[in-house]
C-alpha positions in Angstrom: -121.2 -112.2 -15.5 -119.5 -115.2 -16.3 -117.4 -115.2 -19.9 -116.0 -118.4 -21.0 -112.3 -118.5 -21.4 -110.8 -120.2 -25.2 -107.5 -121.1 -25.3 -105.5 -121.0 -28.5 -105.9 -123.7 -30.5 -102.2 -123.7 -30.7 -101.5 -124.0 -27.0 -99.4 -127.1 -26.4 -102.3 -129.2 -24.5 -104.3 -132.3 -25.1 -108.1 -131.9 -25.5 -108.8 -133.2 -22.3 -106.2 -130.8 -20.6 -107.4 -127.7 -22.9 -110.9 -128.3 -21.5 -110.2 -128.4 -17.9 -108.0 -125.6 -17.9 -110.6 -123.3 -19.8 -113.1 -124.4 -17.2 -110.5 -123.8 -14.4 -109.8 -120.4 -15.7 -113.1 -119.3 -16.0 -114.1 -120.2 -12.6 -111.0 -118.4 -11.2 -111.4 -115.3 -13.2 -115.3 -115.2 -12.2 -116.4 -112.4 -9.5 -116.4 -113.9 -5.9 -114.8 -117.1 -7.1 -112.7 -119.6 -5.2 -110.6 -122.5 -5.7 -112.4 -126.0 -4.6 -110.8 -127.6 -1.8 -108.2 -130.0 -2.5 -109.2 -133.6 -2.7 -107.2 -137.1 -2.9 -103.6 -137.3 -2.2 -101.1 -134.7 -2.6 -99.3 -134.8 -6.0 -95.5 -134.9 -5.1 -93.6 -132.1 -7.3 -89.6 -131.8 -7.2 -88.8 -128.2 -8.6 -84.8 -128.1 -9.0 -83.2 -125.0 -10.5 -80.1 -123.8 -11.6 -79.4 -120.0 -11.5 -76.1 -117.8 -12.5 -77.7 -114.5 -11.5 -80.9 -115.5 -10.0 -83.5 -115.3 -12.4 -84.2 -118.9 -12.6 -84.2 -119.0 -8.6 -87.0 -116.4 -8.4 -89.0 -118.4 -11.0 -88.8 -121.5 -9.2 -89.5 -120.0 -5.8 -92.8 -118.7 -7.8 -94.0 -121.9 -9.0 -93.4 -123.3 -5.4 -95.8 -120.7 -4.1 -98.3 -121.6 -7.0 -97.7 -125.2 -5.9 -98.6 -124.7 -2.5 -102.1 -123.2 -3.0 -103.1 -126.5 -5.1 -103.1 -130.3 -4.3 -99.3 -130.7 -4.6 -96.4 -131.4 -2.2 -93.9 -129.2 -3.8 -90.3 -129.1 -3.1 -87.7 -126.5 -4.1 -84.0 -127.9 -4.6 -80.9 -125.9 -6.1 -79.1 -128.0 -8.2 -75.7 -127.4 -6.1 -77.0 -129.1 -3.0 -79.2 -131.8 -4.6 -78.7 -135.4 -3.8 -78.4 -136.8 -7.4 -79.4 -140.3 -5.8 -82.8 -139.3 -5.7 -83.1 -138.9 -9.0 -84.0 -142.2 -9.9 -87.2 -142.4 -7.1 -88.3 -138.9 -8.3 -92.1 -138.9 -9.8 -92.7 -135.7 -11.0 -89.5 -133.3 -11.6 -89.4 -129.6 -13.0 -86.2 -128.2 -14.1 -85.5 -124.5 -14.6 -82.2 -123.5 -15.6 -80.2 -121.0 -17.4 -77.2 -121.1 -19.9 -74.4 -118.9 -19.3 -70.9 -118.4 -21.1 -70.1 -120.4 -24.0 -73.4 -122.5 -23.8 -72.3 -123.8 -20.4 -74.4 -125.0 -17.6 -74.6 -122.3 -14.3 -71.6 -123.2 -11.8 -74.6 -124.7 -9.6 -75.6 -126.9 -12.3 -72.3 -128.1 -13.4 -71.7 -131.2 -11.0 -75.1 -132.5 -11.8 -75.3 -131.9 -15.5 -72.0 -133.6 -15.8 -72.8 -136.9 -13.8 -76.2 -137.0 -15.7 -74.4 -136.9 -19.1 -72.2 -139.8 -18.2 -72.7 -143.3 -18.0 -73.2 -143.4 -14.2 -76.8 -142.0 -14.8 -79.3 -144.4 -14.1 -82.6 -145.3 -16.2 -85.7 -143.2 -15.5 -88.5 -145.1 -16.4 -90.8 -143.5 -13.4 -89.9 -140.1 -13.8 -91.8 -137.4 -15.5 -90.5 -134.2 -16.1 -90.5 -130.7 -18.2 -88.0 -128.2 -18.4 -88.1 -124.3 -18.5 -84.8 -123.5 -20.1 -83.7 -119.7 -19.9 -81.3 -118.0 -22.5 -80.6 -115.2 -25.0 -80.7 -115.6 -28.6 -77.9 -112.9 -29.1 -75.8 -115.8 -28.1 -74.7 -118.6 -30.3 -75.8 -121.5 -27.9 -79.2 -120.5 -27.0 -80.6 -122.5 -24.0 -77.7 -124.9 -24.7 -78.1 -126.4 -21.0 -81.9 -126.6 -20.5 -82.0 -128.4 -24.0 -79.1 -130.8 -23.1 -80.9 -131.5 -19.6 -84.5 -132.3 -21.5 -82.7 -134.9 -24.3 -80.8 -136.3 -21.9 -83.4 -137.3 -19.8 -85.6 -138.5 -22.3 -82.6 -140.6 -23.5 -82.9 -141.6 -20.1 -86.2 -143.2 -20.7 -87.7 -140.4 -18.2 -91.5 -139.2 -19.5 -91.7 -135.2 -21.0 -95.1 -134.4 -19.0 -95.0 -131.1 -20.7 -93.0 -129.9 -23.7 -89.9 -127.6 -23.0 -90.3 -124.2 -23.3 -86.7 -121.8 -24.2 -87.1 -118.5 -23.0 -85.3 -115.6 -24.6 -84.0 -113.3 -22.0 -88.0 -112.2 -21.2 -89.3 -114.8 -19.2 -92.7 -113.6 -17.8 -95.2 -114.5 -20.8 -92.7 -118.1 -21.7 -93.0 -118.6 -17.9 -96.7 -118.3 -17.6 -97.4 -120.6 -20.3 -95.3 -123.2 -19.0 -96.2 -123.4 -15.8 -100.0 -123.4 -16.4 -98.7 -126.6 -19.2 -97.1 -128.1 -16.4 -99.9 -127.8 -13.8 -102.2 -129.1 -16.4 -100.3 -132.1 -17.4 -100.2 -133.1 -13.7 -103.6 -132.9 -12.7 -105.7 -135.5 -13.9 -108.9 -134.4 -15.8 -111.3 -133.0 -13.7 -109.1 -132.7 -11.0 -109.5 -130.0 -8.3 -105.8 -130.1 -7.6 -104.6 -127.0 -9.6 -103.8 -123.9 -7.6 -104.9 -120.5 -8.2 -102.5 -118.4 -10.7 -100.1 -116.3 -9.5 -100.7 -112.4 -10.3 -99.0 -111.2 -13.4 -95.7 -109.3 -12.6 -97.4 -106.2 -13.9 -99.9 -106.3 -11.4 -97.4 -106.0 -8.3 -97.5 -102.8 -6.6 -94.2 -100.7 -6.0 -91.1 -100.3 -8.4 -89.8 -103.7 -10.2 -88.6 -105.1 -13.6 -92.5 -104.1 -15.1 -92.7 -100.8 -13.3 -89.1 -99.4 -13.4 -88.2 -96.7 -11.1 -86.9 -93.2 -13.1 -83.4 -92.7 -10.9 -82.2 -89.3 -10.9 -78.4 -88.9 -11.7 -76.4 -87.8 -9.3 -73.0 -88.8 -10.6 -71.6 -89.7 -14.0 -67.7 -89.2 -14.6 -65.2 -91.3 -16.6 -62.5 -93.4 -13.7 -60.0 -93.7 -16.5 -57.2 -91.4 -16.8 -56.0 -89.9 -20.3 -56.8 -92.1 -23.6 -59.8 -93.5 -25.5 -60.6 -96.0 -22.8 -63.9 -94.7 -20.9 -65.3 -96.6 -17.5 -68.2 -94.4 -15.8 -69.1 -94.3 -11.8 -72.4 -93.8 -12.0 -74.6 -93.1 -8.7 -78.1 -92.9 -9.0 -80.8 -91.7 -6.4 -83.1 -94.3 -4.7 -84.9 -91.8 -2.8 -88.8 -92.3 -2.7 -88.4 -95.7 -4.5 -88.9 -98.3 -1.7 -86.2 -100.1 -3.8 -83.4 -102.1 -1.3 -80.7 -104.0 -2.5 -77.7 -106.0 -0.6 -73.8 -106.3 -1.9 -73.8 -108.8 -4.6 -77.3 -107.8 -6.1 -77.3 -106.4 -9.7 -79.1 -103.1 -10.9 -81.6 -103.7 -14.3 -81.0 -100.4 -16.6 -83.7 -100.2 -19.1 -81.3 -98.0 -22.1 -83.0 -95.9 -24.9 -81.6 -96.8 -28.9 -80.0 -93.7 -30.3 -82.0 -91.1 -32.0 -79.9 -90.9 -34.7 -79.5 -94.4 -35.7 -83.2 -94.7 -35.2 -83.9 -91.6 -37.7 -81.4 -93.2 -40.2 -83.4 -96.6 -40.3 -87.0 -94.8 -40.9 -85.5 -93.0 -43.7 -84.4 -96.1 -45.2 -87.5 -97.8 -44.8 -90.2 -98.1 -47.6 -93.1 -97.5 -46.0 -94.9 -94.5 -44.2 -93.7 -94.1 -40.2 -97.4 -94.8 -39.2 -98.2 -95.5 -35.6 -97.1 -99.5 -34.1 -98.0 -101.2 -31.4 -95.7 -101.2 -28.5 -94.9 -104.9 -26.8 -97.1 -103.5 -24.0 -100.3 -103.3 -26.4 -100.5 -99.5 -26.6 -99.9 -97.5 -29.9 -96.9 -95.2 -30.7 -95.1 -93.3 -33.4 -92.8 -95.9 -34.9 -90.0 -93.6 -33.8 -90.7 -93.9 -30.1 -91.3 -97.3 -30.5 -87.8 -97.8 -32.3 -86.2 -95.8 -29.4 -88.1 -96.7 -26.5 -89.4 -100.2 -27.1 -87.1 -102.4 -29.8 -84.0 -104.1 -30.2 -82.0 -102.5 -33.0 -78.5 -103.3 -31.8 -78.3 -107.1 -32.3 -78.9 -109.6 -35.3 -80.2 -113.3 -35.2 -80.6 -116.2 -36.7 -84.2 -115.4 -36.2 -84.6 -112.0 -37.5 -82.3 -112.8 -40.4 -84.5 -115.7 -41.9 -88.0 -113.3 -41.1 -86.2 -110.3 -43.0 -85.0 -112.9 -45.5 -88.6 -113.7 -46.2 -89.5 -110.3 -47.1 -86.3 -109.4 -48.9 -84.7 -109.9 -52.2 -81.6 -110.4 -51.5 -79.4 -113.4 -53.0 -76.7 -113.3 -49.8 -79.4 -113.5 -47.2 -81.2 -116.2 -49.5 -77.8 -118.2 -49.4 -77.4 -117.7 -45.8 -80.8 -119.0 -44.7 -80.3 -122.0 -47.5 -77.2 -122.9 -45.7 -78.2 -123.2 -42.6 -74.9 -122.8 -41.3 -74.2 -121.8 -38.0 -71.1 -120.1 -38.2 -72.0 -118.3 -41.0 -74.6 -117.2 -39.3 -72.3 -116.1 -36.3 -69.9 -114.6 -38.9 -72.5 -112.2 -40.5 -74.1 -111.5 -37.2 -70.8 -110.0 -35.7 -70.7 -106.5 -35.7 -73.8 -105.4 -37.5 -77.2 -104.2 -36.2 -80.4 -103.8 -38.0 -79.2 -100.3 -39.8 -77.1 -102.8 -41.7 -80.1 -105.0 -43.0 -81.8 -102.0 -43.4 -79.2 -100.2 -45.9 -77.4 -103.4 -47.4 -80.2 -105.9 -47.6 -83.7 -103.9 -48.2 -86.7 -105.9 -47.4 -90.4 -104.8 -48.4 -92.6 -104.9 -45.7 -96.3 -103.8 -46.4 -96.2 -101.3 -43.3 -94.8 -100.2 -39.8 -96.7 -102.7 -38.0 -95.0 -105.5 -40.1 -91.8 -104.5 -39.5 -92.0 -104.2 -36.2 -93.4 -107.6 -35.5 -90.0 -109.1 -36.3 -87.9 -107.6 -34.2 -87.2 -108.3 -30.1 -88.1 -106.2 -27.8 -86.0 -103.8 -26.1 -84.3 -105.7 -23.1 -82.7 -103.9 -19.9 -79.1 -104.5 -19.2 -78.0 -106.1 -15.6 -74.9 -104.4 -14.0 -73.1 -105.7 -11.1 -74.0 -102.9 -7.9 -70.5 -101.4 -6.9 -72.0 -99.7 -3.5 -73.2 -100.9 0.0 -76.3 -99.4 0.9 -74.6 -99.1 4.1 -72.1 -96.3 3.0 -74.4 -94.9 0.8 -78.0 -94.8 1.7 -80.7 -93.9 -0.5 -78.0 -94.5 -3.4 -77.2 -97.0 -6.1 -73.8 -96.9 -8.0 -72.5 -98.6 -10.7 -69.0 -99.3 -12.5 -69.8 -99.2 -16.5 -67.3 -99.6 -18.9 -68.5 -98.1 -21.7 -68.4 -100.2 -25.3 -67.4 -98.1 -28.5 -66.0 -99.8 -31.9 -66.1 -99.4 -35.7 -67.2 -102.2 -38.0 -68.1 -102.2 -41.8 -67.5 -98.4 -42.0 -69.6 -97.1 -39.4 -69.5 -96.1 -35.3 -71.1 -98.2 -33.1 -71.4 -98.8 -29.3 -73.1 -100.8 -26.7 -76.7 -99.5 -26.7 -76.6 -99.3 -22.7 -73.2 -98.2 -22.0 -73.4 -95.7 -24.6 -76.9 -94.5 -23.1 -75.6 -94.2 -19.8 -72.5 -92.3 -20.7 -73.6 -90.2 -23.7 -77.6 -89.7 -23.9 -78.7 -89.1 -19.9 -78.5 -85.2 -20.4 -81.2 -85.5 -23.2 -83.4 -88.4 -22.0 -85.6 -89.3 -19.3 -84.2 -90.4 -15.9 -82.7 -94.2 -16.6 -85.3 -96.5 -15.5 -84.2 -99.1 -13.2 -85.3 -102.1 -10.9 -83.2 -104.3 -8.3 -82.3 -107.7 -9.7 -81.7 -109.9 -6.7 -78.8 -112.5 -6.7 -79.0 -115.0 -3.8 -76.0 -116.8 -5.4 -73.1 -113.9 -4.7 -73.7 -113.0 -1.0 -70.7 -112.1 1.4 -70.6 -114.9 4.2 -72.9 -115.0 6.6 -69.8 -115.1 9.4 -68.0 -111.8 9.3 -65.2 -113.1 10.6 -64.5 -115.4 7.5 -61.8 -114.1 5.4 -62.4 -112.9 1.5 -60.4 -113.2 -1.5 -61.8 -111.2 -4.5 -61.1 -111.9 -8.5 -62.5 -108.7 -10.1 -60.0 -107.3 -13.2 -62.0 -104.6 -14.7 -65.2 -103.6 -14.3 -65.4 -106.8 -12.1 -64.3 -104.8 -9.6 -67.8 -103.4 -9.2 -69.1 -105.6 -6.5 -65.9 -106.0 -4.6 -65.8 -102.4 -4.1 -69.3 -103.1 -2.4 -68.0 -106.0 -0.9 -65.0 -103.8 1.0 -67.4 -100.9 1.7 -69.8 -103.1 3.5 -67.3 -105.2 5.5 -66.0 -101.9 6.4 -68.8 -100.4 7.5 -69.6 -103.1 9.3 -66.3 -104.0 11.0 -66.2 -107.4 10.0 -63.1 -109.1 11.5 -62.4 -111.6 8.2 -59.4 -110.2 6.3 -59.8 -108.9 2.4 -57.7 -109.9 -0.3 -58.3 -108.5 -3.8 -57.0 -109.1 -7.2 -57.7 -106.6 -9.7 -56.0 -106.2 -13.2 -56.5 -104.0 -16.2 -54.0 -102.8 -19.1 -52.2 -99.8 -17.8 -51.5 -98.6 -14.0 -51.7 -94.9 -15.0 -55.0 -95.0 -16.8 -57.3 -97.8 -15.8 -56.4 -98.0 -12.0 -60.5 -97.7 -11.2 -60.8 -96.9 -7.8 -57.7 -96.3 -7.2 -57.7 -93.5 -4.2 -60.3 -95.8 -2.8 -58.8 -98.9 -2.7 -55.2 -97.4 -1.4 -57.2 -95.9 1.0 -58.8 -99.4 2.0 -55.2 -100.6 2.3 -54.1 -97.8 4.9 -57.1 -98.4 7.1 -56.5 -102.4 6.9 -59.6 -103.2 5.0 -57.8 -105.0 2.6 -55.2 -107.0 3.8 -54.0 -107.6 0.2 -54.2 -105.9 -2.7 -52.6 -107.6 -5.7 -52.5 -105.9 -9.1 -51.9 -107.0 -12.9 -51.3 -104.3 -15.5 -51.2 -106.6 -18.4 -49.7 -103.8 -20.9 -47.3 -102.3 -18.7 -44.3 -104.7 -19.5 -43.2 -106.9 -22.5 -44.8 -110.3 -21.1 -48.8 -109.6 -20.1 -49.6 -110.1 -16.8 -53.0 -111.3 -15.8 -54.6 -111.9 -12.3 -54.5 -115.6 -13.0 -50.6 -115.1 -12.8 -50.5 -113.0 -9.5 -53.0 -116.1 -8.0 -50.4 -118.3 -9.2 -47.5 -116.5 -7.8 -49.3 -116.4 -4.5 -50.3 -119.8 -4.6 -49.1 -120.9 -1.1 -50.7 -118.1 0.8 -53.6 -118.7 -1.1 -54.1 -122.1 -0.3 -53.3 -121.2 3.4 -56.2 -118.7 3.1 -58.5 -121.3 1.9 -57.7 -123.8 4.4 -58.4 -121.4 6.8 -61.9 -121.2 5.7 -61.7 -118.5 3.3 -64.7 -117.7 0.8 -63.5 -117.0 -2.7 -65.2 -114.5 -5.2 -64.8 -113.8 -9.0 -66.4 -111.4 -11.1 -66.1 -110.6 -14.6 -65.7 -111.9 -18.6 -67.0 -115.7 -18.4 -65.8 -116.9 -21.5 -61.7 -116.2 -20.5 -61.1 -114.8 -17.6 -63.1 -117.0 -15.4 -62.2 -120.2 -16.9 -58.6 -119.2 -16.5 -59.0 -117.9 -13.0 -60.9 -121.1 -12.4 -57.7 -123.2 -14.0 -55.5 -121.1 -11.4 -57.5 -122.2 -8.8 -57.1 -125.9 -9.6 -53.3 -125.6 -10.1 -53.0 -124.2 -6.6 -55.0 -127.2 -5.0 -52.5 -129.3 -6.9 -49.4 -128.2 -6.0 -50.0 -126.4 -2.7 -52.4 -128.9 -1.4 -50.5 -132.0 -3.0 -53.8 -133.3 -4.5 -54.4 -135.1 -7.7 -56.3 -133.6 -10.5 -59.4 -135.5 -9.3 -59.1 -134.5 -5.7 -58.7 -130.8 -6.7 -61.5 -130.9 -9.1 -63.3 -132.2 -6.1 -62.0 -129.8 -3.8 -63.0 -126.9 -6.0 -66.5 -128.8 -6.4 -66.7 -128.6 -2.7 -66.4 -125.3 -2.3 -68.9 -124.1 -4.9 -71.2 -126.7 -2.7 -70.6 -124.8 0.5 -70.9 -121.4 -1.0 -67.5 -120.8 -0.3 -66.6 -120.3 -4.3 -68.9 -117.9 -5.8 -68.9 -116.1 -9.4 -70.8 -113.3 -11.2 -69.6 -113.7 -14.3 -71.1 -112.8 -17.9 
């Protein structure tokens, strides 16, 4: 039996597109159905992506796979290597881009973004386009890069073939909406050009983001010396998972919220704690839902607006009415859901209405700190445990405190491998490698060094590492000194920022060794950075520009062009957050 498919009335399609897509979905979902053979000339489509951690790249490849099954001529392009002279001649352009740091474009998009925003960008009357913008509402400049691409193309007279979709962390449902929308917009009415839809991620076999693996904990120890600071080395077993990773990849970890905070929230709610729907549609207790499924550790403008609508709080009313970005940011900083519950009570009708305003609890990505060649069947993490006190309450990072404090009493951590092709060792093992990774930014470089040692790579390795104090914060000290002793590390430069009167950071050590660093680059070395995007990575980038100017005798424009070419050649890669 065939059941007709009805699309939601608020789906952003024209009436013709809605009718065509309903017929198409009914057809392909019928038992034994098949997609009619394509007819007519193939529709040219360029899928252009910019990815900092690999998510946008993965979605772009998924879209290409779908388009190849229909009457399209799709082409996948990385913004880092895209020939911008092509833009004026493109017919259909689909952009998938993330945003990172303080609303910045990914490294691979920086040049194209700057050029497109300049007066040099051409008029684009013949271009049809759509944008999928990846972001996180926990950050103030949500989806800024995608928004800028979208509005700039419109200002250059390009035609938006489907509205931009902004993704808040979890891309599955928004991507499905957007990809169906652009395909419908690209296909003439009653055309057979559309491809069969790709299976939903939940239909995939094996362990993945939608089906995480419960990994047994093999090791969980603090790498720091005496003091309050905690950085944990966590080793997890991947035995019987069939999960595989490369150095440079990240591990996704699904945390659990602290039960004591959940209990305090429930105790202060004005309704009975009945069963509620989980994000996957199952019915669970409110307590289970708040521990396992919903985000209680961050606030944003959207939640405050929804909360205020049910609250009599004069302060929240004035905050929402003013709609001031800085005021929102100031209020959200250092506060969690518990602060709204206690300080600004809201009159929700029931538990289901309450959870309906909450975001889904998202996995956290950690740079993998091990080589699978050195530790078969295992994956290691280097996790800084976040603890702080604000507004009279002890708080902590949801995932880091879960890994440090709550593993013993909880189920094994559920994990998956997040591939990051934008952060890879050189394909030629004879290439020299320069690594800058202060603090937990050491994680992927421990993996790099393990891998280079195991494979007997001929290239030299140079590591810049820093932390506040040598005595307590020299992470992996014995291993790094062993790498020095056996020649795996040709140079190890250490910056202890608080061990002397003047603060000393990794970028200062780079400048002190600028002549040698420039020589390594001139000899073909690859340069890597891991760590904080908003401060450290920017300071390192400026130091690299200064070295190019001083020791390469380049003008500021020439130095910027040199750094840009390093990125295009995959010789300057960053894993920043």
